[in-house]
C-alpha positions in Angstrom: -19.0 19.0 -23.9 -16.5 18.0 -26.5 -13.4 15.8 -25.9 -10.1 17.8 -25.8 -8.0 15.3 -27.6 -8.2 11.8 -29.1 -5.4 9.8 -27.4 -5.9 6.9 -29.9 -4.9 9.1 -32.8 -1.3 9.4 -31.6 1.4 6.7 -31.7 2.3 7.1 -28.1 -1.4 7.3 -27.0 -2.3 4.2 -29.0 0.6 2.2 -27.5 -0.2 3.4 -24.0 -4.0 2.7 -24.4 -3.3 -0.8 -25.6 -1.1 -1.6 -22.7 -3.4 0.1 -20.2 -6.3 -1.9 -21.6 -4.3 -5.1 -21.3 -3.5 -4.4 -17.6 -7.2 -3.9 -16.9 -8.0 -7.4 -18.1 -6.0 -9.0 -15.2 -8.5 -8.3 -12.4 -11.3 -9.6 -14.7 -9.6 -12.9 -14.8 -9.5 -13.2 -11.0 -12.0 -14.6 -8.6 -13.0 -11.2 -7.3 -16.7 -11.0 -8.3 -17.3 -8.9 -11.4 -20.2 -7.1 -9.7 -17.8 -6.0 -6.9 -15.3 -4.8 -9.4 -18.0 -2.8 -11.3 -19.5 -1.4 -8.0 -16.0 -0.2 -7.0 -15.3 1.3 -10.5 -18.6 3.1 -10.4 -18.0 4.6 -6.9 -14.4 5.7 -7.7 -15.6 7.3 -10.9 -18.3 9.2 -9.0 -15.7 10.5 -6.5 -13.4 11.6 -9.3 -16.1 13.2 -11.3 -15.5 11.1 -14.4 -18.7 11.3 -16.4 -17.5 8.8 -19.0 -16.5 6.1 -16.5 -19.6 6.7 -14.4 -21.7 6.1 -17.6 -19.7 3.0 -18.5 -19.9 1.3 -15.1 -23.5 2.1 -14.3 -24.6 0.8 -17.7 -22.4 -2.3 -17.4 -23.9 -3.0 -13.9 -27.4 -2.7 -15.4 -26.6 -5.0 -18.3 -25.2 -7.6 -15.8 -28.6 -7.6 -14.0 -27.9 -5.3 -11.1 -31.0 -3.5 -9.8 -31.5 0.2 -10.4 -31.7 0.5 -6.6 -28.2 -0.9 -6.1 -26.7 1.2 -8.9 -28.4 4.3 -7.7 -27.3 3.8 -4.1 -23.6 3.3 -4.8 -23.1 7.0 -4.2 -24.6 6.6 -0.7 -23.5 3.1 0.1 -22.7 3.8 3.7 -26.3 4.8 4.3 -27.8 1.9 2.3 -28.8 -1.7 3.2 -28.5 -3.2 -0.3 -24.8 -4.1 -0.2 -23.2 -7.1 1.4 -20.5 -6.8 4.1 -17.9 -7.9 1.5 -19.0 -5.2 -1.0 -19.0 -2.6 1.8 -15.4 -3.5 2.7 -14.4 -3.2 -1.0 -16.2 0.1 -1.4 -14.5 1.4 1.8 -11.1 0.4 0.6 -11.8 1.9 -2.8 -12.9 5.2 -1.3 -9.9 5.5 1.1 -7.5 4.4 -1.7 -9.0 7.1 -3.9 -9.2 10.0 -1.4 -5.6 9.8 -0.4 -5.1 13.6 -0.5 -8.3 14.0 1.6 -7.3 11.6 4.3 -3.6 11.7 5.2 -4.0 8.1 6.6 -4.6 6.6 3.1 -6.2 3.2 3.6 -6.5 2.7 7.3 -5.5 -0.5 9.1 -9.2 -1.0 10.1 -10.4 -0.8 6.5 -7.6 -3.1 5.3 -8.5 -5.6 8.1 -12.2 -5.5 7.0 -11.2 -6.2 3.4 -9.0 -9.2 4.5 -12.0 -10.7 6.4 -13.8 -11.0 3.1 -11.2 -11.5 0.4 -8.2 -13.9 0.0 -4.8 -12.6 -1.2 -5.6 -13.1 -4.9 -8.9 -11.2 -4.6 -7.2 -8.5 -2.6 -4.5 -8.1 -5.3 -7.3 -7.8 -7.9 -9.2 -5.3 -5.7 -6.1 -3.1 -5.3 -5.5 -3.4 -9.1 -9.1 -2.3 -9.8 -8.8 0.7 -7.6 -5.5 1.8 -9.1 -6.7 1.1 -12.7 -10.0 3.0 -12.4 -8.3 6.0 -10.7 -5.9 6.2 -13.6 -8.7 5.8 -16.1 -10.7 8.5 -14.4 -7.7 10.9 -14.7 -7.5 10.2 -18.4 -11.3 10.8 -18.8 -11.2 14.1 -16.8 -8.0 15.5 -18.3 -9.2 14.7 -21.9 -12.8 15.7 -21.0 -14.4 12.5 -22.2 -18.2 13.1 -21.8 -20.6 10.6 -20.4 -23.8 9.5 -22.1 -22.8 7.8 -25.3 -21.5 4.5 -24.0 -23.4 1.4 -25.2 -22.8 -1.8 -23.1 -20.8 -4.3 -25.0 -19.3 -1.8 -27.5 -15.7 -2.7 -26.6 -16.1 -6.5 -26.3 -14.6 -7.2 -29.7 -11.4 -5.3 -28.8 -11.1 -7.0 -25.4 -10.3 -10.4 -26.9 
């Protein structure tokens, strides 16, 4: 599989990518646990079929010390015992926020209430931002056919500063 297009090679694409990347830094500076953010980004990427983002977030979780069991079971988190109640609430919100077209209700009041039990307002804002940002990133990856497999953890750290 070859990428269709290199967004970074266009003026508009380069400007957009820089601003998009800057926006993704905001949740990283919040008190929402990084592991929760990465679990959410992995699950949303799996749902959206984005190979590149699935590759990135599974490898980032492994680099951060997450067990292979937890990484592997993100796809079946509802049937797993390795996630905390807070992580389960975040994954539920992420799934419902991603599958808007599949579930006319969007994020249910019950799911929102579960998330509020575990996260304060700042963390909820970060969680919503993560879900929105990774859904947008997945659309870029799928539209441009960015293949998974070549990501090396830490390869973008120099550009993030």
